[in-house]
Steps between C-alpha positions, in 0.01 A plus 500: 500500500276204420385396151147637543634840597744502209221415256286774650769766462583389146136516396404839641822687427566378145845467343587869535385498859708196583811665359432817699453302821818302437690826460359622832611180669851538365524853639388401847426154643277675757244554227433126477296479823290798396424402142268203565251652748508844334435349156210294633338804662549709187338236278205466738457879506503504119233234445288654777462810286267288285134465590532126466776248439516134405824315434771276640779603732759596235740219417317246715261234374210355698418841646223750434413846629148637460382823659271799457551850633225621733358851515709577809817390309529179700515164321303177508586176327697182532845360430560135414845358575562131430129424545486690831242780489547827688191723499496863610244779528549875537877468537787736419767425234744401776273208591510379138880529506520289814301219333707517181816474713374158612491388137854628452613323820618828647524586868499877490579517872846355439615769258745760627509851359851639555454801270444857610179688414649670195623172352167329571310782329730491197473121468121517535470757224712290264297186568167684462606636162620160375182322604258764371673516162508122456146456635351763270668346195383150595149615585463682170622204297257262674195718556488734203390308195585725206341298222226240455383276218134489400314294242279634222193368683587711803481820292120495510464461876330788678600658828301343785479836675387743228394258222706669228751345258874532558597465131384661177641384164757286685638800688467561871286811558388420853158473658370777723716364782829499307447754219720763663793258484446380142802691370725316742430156345655388174329222300710263288342236275643146502410178319287374788365825639646819641761623743416796723787709634445721804685822571643592840174684577340163575563362847461134595147541643368668183653232277360218715152657482530537124604135459200383702268695270661370180553140604160427660 
């Protein structure tokens, strides 16, 4: 297993995942040849559930993956690996996996799968669970901003869509666009302004829209 592959596995599985995989390897050396390609395919399948994705190949610098999901559930985008650009249009997730394997210096054709169908299915389920759990936790921590800081001057800004104020008497009441969610934001005064805390009812898209309204 090369360094790039090791970094990839460490990044997408997390510490708990690494321990679980190590335990699998101890039980049966046959699992080793299955873990790398199966983990790659599982990670690709996970990120392809998103409508769009932008980020590096996990654990590997000088790489970037950018794609959008099309209406027919195919994908279009590009992958940069060491300044080499690989573009694709209307491709399946397996095509994305094949390009990423180049960045990981993997030759998937050389892997042997000595396990029976039951063992392969069991290993796949374990890997899928590890990746989804770690990915969801990482995605939430990076994408869901649960609090923002605003200045006193920003309290008087009006919503660009409905023209109404977001704050009354230094409390968030919400414009026409956000009034229904006013109870899910807590306002805390600070020396330089205010902190706004969002409840779990706010997803990343709603928070990003709100920030654009407040900050512009």
